[in-house]
Structure formats: C-alpha cells, structure tokens
DRENMI-465417 format. One line per field, with one value per atom (N, C-alpha, C): x, y, z; residue in one letter; atom name. Coordinates in steps of 0.02 Angstrom, whole numbers, m for minus. Example, Ala and Ser with C-alpha at 12.3 -4.5 7.8 and 13.67 -1.06 7.14 Angstrom:
// residues 2
east <- c(660	615	660	642	684	645) $
north <- c(m284	m225	m165	m112	m53	2) $
up <- c(390	390	390	354	357	394) $
aa <- c(A	A	A	S	S	S) $
at <- c(N	CA	C	N	CA	C) $
***
This chain:
// residues 167
east <- c(m2033	m2050	m2059	m2113	m2143	m2102	m2063	m2050	m2099	m2106	m2134	m2082	m2087	m2070	m2072	m2038	m2033	m1964	m1926	m1870	m1853	m1880	m1882	m1889	m1940	m1937	m1865	m1835	m1775	m1723	m1715	m1669	m1666	m1703	m1723	m1720	m1701	m1744	m1659	m1662	m1595	m1600	m1527	m1535	m1533	m1531	m1552	m1623	m1654	m1732	m1781	m1806	m1830	m1917	m1939	m2042	m2049	m2095	m2101	m2199	m2206	m2274	m2334	m2345	m2379	m2371	m2319	m2287	m2285	m2242	m2218	m2161	m2123	m2057	m2029	m1965	m1927	m1864	m1823	m1759	m1716	m1676	m1663	m1588	m1580	m1522	m1510	m1424	m1412	m1448	m1469	m1513	m1581	m1596	m1676	m1693	m1765	m1813	m1869	m1897	m1950	m2002	m2026	m2069	m2064	m1983	m1973	m1979	m1960	m1994	m2054	m2093	m2174	m2179	m2176	m2173	m2160	m2102	m2106	m2099	m2122	m2118	m2239	m2265	m2305	m2347	m2402	m2465	m2501	m2499	m2525	m2618	m2644	m2733	m2765	m2805	m2835	m2931	m2930	m3021	m3067	m3092	m3112	m3208	m3232	m3291	m3306	m3359	m3404	m3486	m3519	m3607	m3607	m3565	m3577	m3546	m3587	m3565	m3553	m3541	m3507	m3431	m3427	m3379	m3323	m3358	m3300	m3277	m3325	m3314	m3263	m3245	m3203	m3118	m3138	m3076	m3065	m3074	m3054	m3027	m3053	m3017	m2945	m2948	m2883	m2866	m2865	m2784	m2775	m2812	m2785	m2728	m2739	m2728	m2654	m2669	m2623	m2566	m2595	m2512	m2523	m2595	m2575	m2509	m2499	m2540	m2549	m2616	m2626	m2694	m2732	m2782	m2846	m2893	m2942	m2976	m3039	m3093	m3131	m3201	m3244	m3320	m3350	m3370	m3448	m3514	m3557	m3563	m3539	m3576	m3524	m3508	m3469	m3493	m3564	m3579	m3550	m3566	m3523	m3462	m3412	m3357	m3332	m3343	m3323	m3311	m3386	m3374	m3306	m3295	m3221	m3198	m3184	m3108	m3074	m3153	m3147	m3131	m3137	m3114	m3043	m3021	m2971	m2902	m2851	m2812	m2795	m2785	m2797	m2748	m2682	m2651	m2629	m2706	m2750	m2814	m2873	m2935	m2943	m2992	m2993	m3094	m3118	m3192	m3206	m3274	m3314	m3349	m3363	m3371	m3459	m3498	m3548	m3580	m3589	m3641	m3713	m3764	m3814	m3780	m3834	m3819	m3741	m3704	m3641	m3589	m3557	m3531	m3463	m3440	m3358	m3300	m3357	m3323	m3325	m3379	m3422	m3360	m3364	m3316	m3241	m3236	m3171	m3134	m3206	m3202	m3183	m3216	m3235	m3166	m3160	m3129	m3026	m3006	m2951	m2959	m3014	m2993	m2995	m3031	m3000	m2917	m2908	m2829	m2812	m2778	m2767	m2702	m2696	m2624	m2621	m2689	m2724	m2736	m2683	m2702	m2775	m2805	m2877	m2868	m2880	m2915	m2969	m2961	m3039	m3059	m3137	m3144	m3217	m3237	m3291	m3310	m3363	m3388	m3387	m3425	m3435	m3397	m3317	m3272	m3301	m3315	m3293	m3243	m3201	m3153	m3144	m3222	m3231	m3225	m3266	m3265	m3190	m3166	m3067	m3028	m3052	m3033	m3056	m3110	m3139	m3088	m3083	m3060	m3004	m2968	m2884	m2887	m2911	m2909	m2950	m2981	m2992	m2958	m2895	m2854	m2865	m2868	m2894	m2809	m2764	m2705	m2725	m2761	m2764	m2863	m2847	m2933	m2893	m2958	m2958	m3012	m3046	m3093	m3106	m3185	m3217	m3237	m3228	m3193	m3100	m3088	m3000	m2997	m2918	m2901	m2883	m2860	m2836	m2776	m2729	m2654	m2675	m2730	m2730	m2713	m2789	m2800	m2748	m2711	m2656	m2605	m2581	m2533	m2511	m2593	m2617	m2604	m2622	m2627	m2551	m2526	m2459	m2440	m2431	m2396	m2405	m2467	m2498	m2466	m2455	m2437	m2350	m2308	m2241	m2210	m2218	m2191	m2223	m2247	m2268	m2268	m2251	m2232	m2142	m2116	m2033	m2038	m2070	m2070	m2047) $
north <- c(m1265	m1281	m1226	m1255	m1185	m1172	m1143	m1115	m1074	m1086	m1012	m977	m889	m821	m838	m839	m882	m889	m818	m804	m829	m858	m914	m965	m999	m1066	m1063	m1023	m1032	m1028	m999	m1021	m1067	m1097	m1158	m1202	m1209	m1248	m1314	m1350	m1408	m1400	m1398	m1387	m1447	m1526	m1575	m1595	m1533	m1541	m1494	m1532	m1491	m1473	m1443	m1461	m1477	m1549	m1576	m1498	m1516	m1491	m1456	m1529	m1531	m1506	m1480	m1486	m1518	m1546	m1616	m1591	m1601	m1602	m1671	m1684	m1734	m1720	m1766	m1769	m1790	m1724	m1785	m1816	m1902	m1935	m1982	m2007	m2046	m2120	m2148	m2198	m2176	m2245	m2246	m2258	m2231	m2244	m2254	m2293	m2344	m2302	m2239	m2204	m2188	m2189	m2206	m2248	m2303	m2359	m2398	m2373	m2406	m2352	m2285	m2222	m2247	m2314	m2349	m2386	m2443	m2532	m2525	m2560	m2584	m2564	m2518	m2538	m2605	m2648	m2697	m2671	m2724	m2752	m2783	m2766	m2811	m2827	m2877	m2895	m2920	m2864	m2890	m2911	m2978	m3002	m3018	m2991	m2993	m2957	m3019	m2975	m2948	m2979	m2915	m2828	m2824	m2711	m2703	m2694	m2667	m2714	m2778	m2819	m2816	m2800	m2736	m2676	m2663	m2596	m2594	m2625	m2626	m2670	m2736	m2752	m2710	m2665	m2631	m2595	m2536	m2482	m2509	m2582	m2629	m2630	m2669	m2666	m2608	m2535	m2514	m2457	m2428	m2423	m2445	m2521	m2565	m2574	m2612	m2609	m2583	m2526	m2453	m2450	m2418	m2395	m2419	m2483	m2521	m2485	m2522	m2536	m2577	m2558	m2602	m2602	m2662	m2651	m2683	m2674	m2751	m2728	m2796	m2831	m2848	m2825	m2884	m2962	m2987	m3039	m3029	m3125	m3159	m3164	m3134	m3110	m3049	m2993	m2935	m2930	m2976	m2977	m3022	m3064	m3093	m3040	m2987	m2949	m2916	m2875	m2861	m2883	m2949	m2980	m2994	m2978	m3012	m2924	m2876	m2821	m2787	m2826	m2784	m2854	m2850	m2889	m2875	m2937	m2925	m2967	m2952	m2985	m3034	m3031	m3046	m3037	m3073	m3095	m3093	m3072	m3111	m3141	m3196	m3197	m3243	m3203	m3240	m3301	m3339	m3425	m3416	m3404	m3405	m3341	m3316	m3263	m3311	m3252	m3285	m3284	m3344	m3352	m3345	m3365	m3379	m3378	m3447	m3448	m3438	m3411	m3433	m3452	m3519	m3589	m3590	m3558	m3548	m3523	m3436	m3386	m3445	m3476	m3480	m3524	m3566	m3618	m3585	m3502	m3470	m3440	m3401	m3351	m3391	m3445	m3504	m3500	m3519	m3517	m3439	m3384	m3312	m3314	m3301	m3275	m3365	m3405	m3466	m3465	m3400	m3357	m3341	m3294	m3272	m3278	m3275	m3312	m3276	m3332	m3318	m3340	m3281	m3324	m3328	m3361	m3375	m3356	m3340	m3308	m3340	m3356	m3414	m3422	m3393	m3396	m3490	m3508	m3583	m3606	m3615	m3686	m3729	m3799	m3819	m3876	m3920	m3956	m3972	m4001	m4017	m3960	m3901	m3848	m3819	m3808	m3791	m3850	m3910	m3940	m3945	m3946	m3910	m3855	m3799	m3741	m3737	m3771	m3796	m3809	m3888	m3921	m3900	m3824	m3824	m3758	m3735	m3681	m3649	m3624	m3552	m3563	m3500	m3518	m3512	m3491	m3505	m3496	m3519	m3527	m3487	m3420	m3398	m3395	m3441	m3448	m3375	m3351	m3307	m3329	m3286	m3230	m3203	m3181	m3173	m3093	m3098	m3051	m3012	m2922	m2889	m2919	m2918	m2948	m3009	m3081	m3126	m3103	m3086	m3048	m3028	m2957	m2947	m2972	m3015	m3038	m3102	m3104	m3154	m3107	m3073	m3017	m3006	m2959	m2951	m3006	m3073	m3132	m3145	m3146	m3152	m3117	m3044	m2995	m2982	m3037	m2991	m3004	m3076	m3098	m3035	m3025	m3003	m2929	m2896	m2824	m2810	m2874	m2889	m2854	m2894	m2850	m2794) $
up <- c(6671	6763	6776	6793	6835	6915	6920	7009	7042	7098	7132	7149	7156	7183	7218	7268	7340	7377	7406	7413	7484	7528	7575	7536	7509	7479	7422	7411	7375	7410	7472	7504	7560	7559	7608	7552	7496	7457	7411	7407	7424	7344	7327	7259	7221	7240	7206	7200	7230	7212	7158	7144	7076	7082	7056	7066	6987	7000	6928	6925	6857	6836	6895	6921	6980	7044	7043	7093	7169	7133	7196	7179	7234	7254	7240	7173	7172	7161	7194	7190	7138	7110	7053	7084	7036	7053	6983	6998	6956	6933	6999	7021	6986	6952	6941	7009	7025	7060	7036	7099	7077	7047	7073	7030	6952	6935	6881	6833	6870	6855	6833	6868	6861	6809	6786	6703	6683	6666	6617	6589	6680	6640	6599	6561	6546	6598	6589	6658	6658	6695	6694	6679	6677	6661	6685	6758	6759	6779	6766	6722	6816	6862	6917	6915	6920	6893	6976	6972	7045	7056	7065	7055	7128	7170	7240	7229	7232	7232	7266	7330	7373	7397	7349	7356	7311	7266	7193	7186	7251	7236	7284	7343	7396	7364	7349	7301	7251	7225	7172	7196	7244	7290	7323	7337	7374	7326	7274	7212	7191	7179	7152	7179	7255	7329	7339	7334	7351	7291	7228	7159	7092	7139	7076	7056	6977	6932	6870	6897	6855	6833	6762	6748	6760	6797	6824	6771	6748	6744	6775	6797	6836	6782	6802	6799	6840	6828	6885	6850	6806	6769	6725	6717	6670	6609	6570	6504	6491	6516	6507	6501	6562	6542	6501	6469	6391	6387	6349	6299	6310	6397	6406	6369	6371	6385	6308	6246	6193	6170	6185	6165	6207	6261	6285	6312	6287	6353	6401	6458	6494	6539	6564	6606	6689	6716	6748	6779	6791	6810	6872	6898	6961	6942	6983	6962	7011	7037	7084	7045	7082	7069	7044	7113	7118	7077	7031	7011	6967	6948	6902	6843	6785	6719	6722	6670	6687	6761	6764	6841	6821	6885	6876	6839	6838	6809	6723	6721	6653	6604	6645	6616	6607	6666	6649	6588	6584	6510	6471	6452	6392	6378	6457	6446	6419	6412	6442	6326	6321	6207	6215	6260	6218	6214	6273	6316	6342	6310	6364	6401	6410	6455	6511	6499	6545	6614	6665	6738	6770	6781	6816	6867	6909	7007	7045	7042	7043	7160	7161	7222	7214	7288	7331	7372	7411	7474	7496	7446	7449	7409	7440	7411	7447	7403	7429	7399	7420	7363	7321	7289	7233	7174	7202	7174	7133	7209	7190	7143	7168	7095	7027	7015	6972	6934	6974	6973	6907	6945	6943	6903	6873	6837	6762	6783	6714	6709	6739	6734	6766	6814	6866	6865	6896	6939	7014	7033	7110	7115	7199	7197	7295	7293	7354	7396	7419	7474	7507	7473	7530	7597	7636	7670	7667	7626	7624	7643	7690	7711	7641	7659	7607	7606	7640	7600	7588	7568	7525	7484	7458	7412	7338	7388	7333	7319	7394	7381	7330	7303	7258	7179	7181	7129	7107	7162	7152	7114	7161	7121	7066	7056	6971	6954	6940	6904	6896	6945	6939	6904	6855	6798	6723	6721	6669	6687	6746	6746	6727	6726	6703	6633	6594	6514	6500) $
aa <- c(M	M	M	N	N	N	R	R	R	P	P	P	I	I	I	N	N	N	D	D	D	V	V	V	W	W	W	N	N	N	S	S	S	R	R	R	R	R	R	N	N	N	P	P	P	S	S	S	M	M	M	D	D	D	L	L	L	T	T	T	E	E	E	G	G	G	G	G	G	V	V	V	M	M	M	V	V	V	E	E	E	E	E	E	S	S	S	N	N	N	S	S	S	V	V	V	S	S	S	K	K	K	A	A	A	S	S	S	H	H	H	C	C	C	A	A	A	T	T	T	R	R	R	K	K	K	L	L	L	S	S	S	R	R	R	L	L	L	L	L	L	L	L	L	V	V	V	D	D	D	D	D	D	D	D	D	P	P	P	A	A	A	L	L	L	R	R	R	D	D	D	A	A	A	L	L	L	S	S	S	D	D	D	T	T	T	I	I	I	E	E	E	F	F	F	H	H	H	L	L	L	G	G	G	P	P	P	L	L	L	T	T	T	L	L	L	D	D	D	A	A	A	S	S	S	D	D	D	S	S	S	G	G	G	T	T	T	K	K	K	A	A	A	L	L	L	D	D	D	L	L	L	V	V	V	R	R	R	A	A	A	N	N	N	G	G	G	Y	Y	Y	D	D	D	A	A	A	M	M	M	I	I	I	V	V	V	D	D	D	V	V	V	N	N	N	M	M	M	P	P	P	N	N	N	M	M	M	N	N	N	G	G	G	L	L	L	Q	Q	Q	F	F	F	L	L	L	T	T	T	A	A	A	V	V	V	K	K	K	H	H	H	L	L	L	Q	Q	Q	P	P	P	H	H	H	T	T	T	P	P	P	V	V	V	L	L	L	L	L	L	I	I	I	S	S	S	A	A	A	H	H	H	A	A	A	D	D	D	E	E	E	A	A	A	I	I	I	I	I	I	T	T	T	R	R	R	A	A	A	L	L	L	E	E	E	A	A	A	G	G	G	A	A	A	S	S	S	E	E	E	F	F	F	I	I	I	P	P	P	K	K	K	P	P	P	F	F	F	D	D	D	R	R	R	D	D	D	Q	Q	Q	I	I	I	V	V	V	S	S	S	A	A	A	V	V	V	R	R	R	H	H	H	T	T	T	L	L	L	E	E	E	P	P	P	R	R	R	S	S	S	M	M	M	D	D	D) $
at <- c(N	CA	C	N	CA	C	N	CA	C	N	CA	C	N	CA	C	N	CA	C	N	CA	C	N	CA	C	N	CA	C	N	CA	C	N	CA	C	N	CA	C	N	CA	C	N	CA	C	N	CA	C	N	CA	C	N	CA	C	N	CA	C	N	CA	C	N	CA	C	N	CA	C	N	CA	C	N	CA	C	N	CA	C	N	CA	C	N	CA	C	N	CA	C	N	CA	C	N	CA	C	N	CA	C	N	CA	C	N	CA	C	N	CA	C	N	CA	C	N	CA	C	N	CA	C	N	CA	C	N	CA	C	N	CA	C	N	CA	C	N	CA	C	N	CA	C	N	CA	C	N	CA	C	N	CA	C	N	CA	C	N	CA	C	N	CA	C	N	CA	C	N	CA	C	N	CA	C	N	CA	C	N	CA	C	N	CA	C	N	CA	C	N	CA	C	N	CA	C	N	CA	C	N	CA	C	N	CA	C	N	CA	C	N	CA	C	N	CA	C	N	CA	C	N	CA	C	N	CA	C	N	CA	C	N	CA	C	N	CA	C	N	CA	C	N	CA	C	N	CA	C	N	CA	C	N	CA	C	N	CA	C	N	CA	C	N	CA	C	N	CA	C	N	CA	C	N	CA	C	N	CA	C	N	CA	C	N	CA	C	N	CA	C	N	CA	C	N	CA	C	N	CA	C	N	CA	C	N	CA	C	N	CA	C	N	CA	C	N	CA	C	N	CA	C	N	CA	C	N	CA	C	N	CA	C	N	CA	C	N	CA	C	N	CA	C	N	CA	C	N	CA	C	N	CA	C	N	CA	C	N	CA	C	N	CA	C	N	CA	C	N	CA	C	N	CA	C	N	CA	C	N	CA	C	N	CA	C	N	CA	C	N	CA	C	N	CA	C	N	CA	C	N	CA	C	N	CA	C	N	CA	C	N	CA	C	N	CA	C	N	CA	C	N	CA	C	N	CA	C	N	CA	C	N	CA	C	N	CA	C	N	CA	C	N	CA	C	N	CA	C	N	CA	C	N	CA	C	N	CA	C	N	CA	C	N	CA	C	N	CA	C	N	CA	C	N	CA	C	N	CA	C	N	CA	C	N	CA	C	N	CA	C	N	CA	C	N	CA	C	N	CA	C	N	CA	C	N	CA	C	N	CA	C	N	CA	C	N	CA	C	N	CA	C	N	CA	C	N	CA	C	N	CA	C	N	CA	C	N	CA	C	N	CA	C	N	CA	C	N	CA	C	N	CA	C	N	CA	C	N	CA	C	N	CA	C	N	CA	C	N	CA	C	N	CA	C	N	CA	C	N	CA	C) $
***
C-alpha cells in the first residue's frame, strides 16, 4: 500500500484510516460497508433500447449515476437490441414502444422467447390504455409513459433490479 511521505499528513492521520491504491481514504471497520457489498455482489446488466439519441444518452447517464455500478448496454433499434440479447444475459431492459422497423411490443414478444424471466419496462410518449394493456399482457413488467421524471424511472429500475441483486 502506498503511503505519502508527509509528516503533517501522518500526524493528522486517523489510525483507523488507510489509503487505497487510488489514493482514496477508507476507514477500517469490522462491519460490512455498502461499498464492499457493491464490490462483492454481481453487477446488474441492463439494456436500454430507444431510437431517440438524446433520451437514450440522458437516461443512460441518469441510471448509471443513481444506480451504478452496473453494466448498461444501449441500442437505437429493436433489431440491434435483439442481437445484444442473444449475446448477453440481462437483468432488466428498458424499451421504447415507438421505434422504426421493430417496435417495442414486437421486441418484447421476441425477448420473452429468448429470456422469458427478464423484466422489461416499456416506455412511450404515445401511451393509451389499449397499448398499455397489450404491453402488460405480452409480459412487460411495467409501462412508464413519457414524459417521466428522473425519480420515477430510477425507482422503477431499482425496484426491478432489487430481487436480482440479492442473489
């Protein structure tokens, strides 16, 4: 472990504190900290599918900031996202309903054949009762109408991932 050669630092140093290799102060403790829990649990893998690049980037940043550490893959189309699903196992997916070529409902149907137990949250700016009903009947775990606020989507994703993070 690297320690700075600095008598002032050493004289003020709390004996229960140590430097990590990255230079971050950590307190030694007998209890398990949240950070060590995050380091030992399996990282969640999330797929985000939306054809709107601004929303995709903003949502990616929000999720990573509020729910990290996790692995987040993003795609701009349902067909590209299906290739990702075939190559990777996901703990949850967030999918826009209105996309060209393959819409979110078509994607959901295909995903349920590949990964039937993976929760899929559908999002849409054009949500009417019929679409929401079809989505839930097709196996969507939740339907979130746009515009949504940050806390709403973070809470929904956190709730979806919680049972999986206990593994």
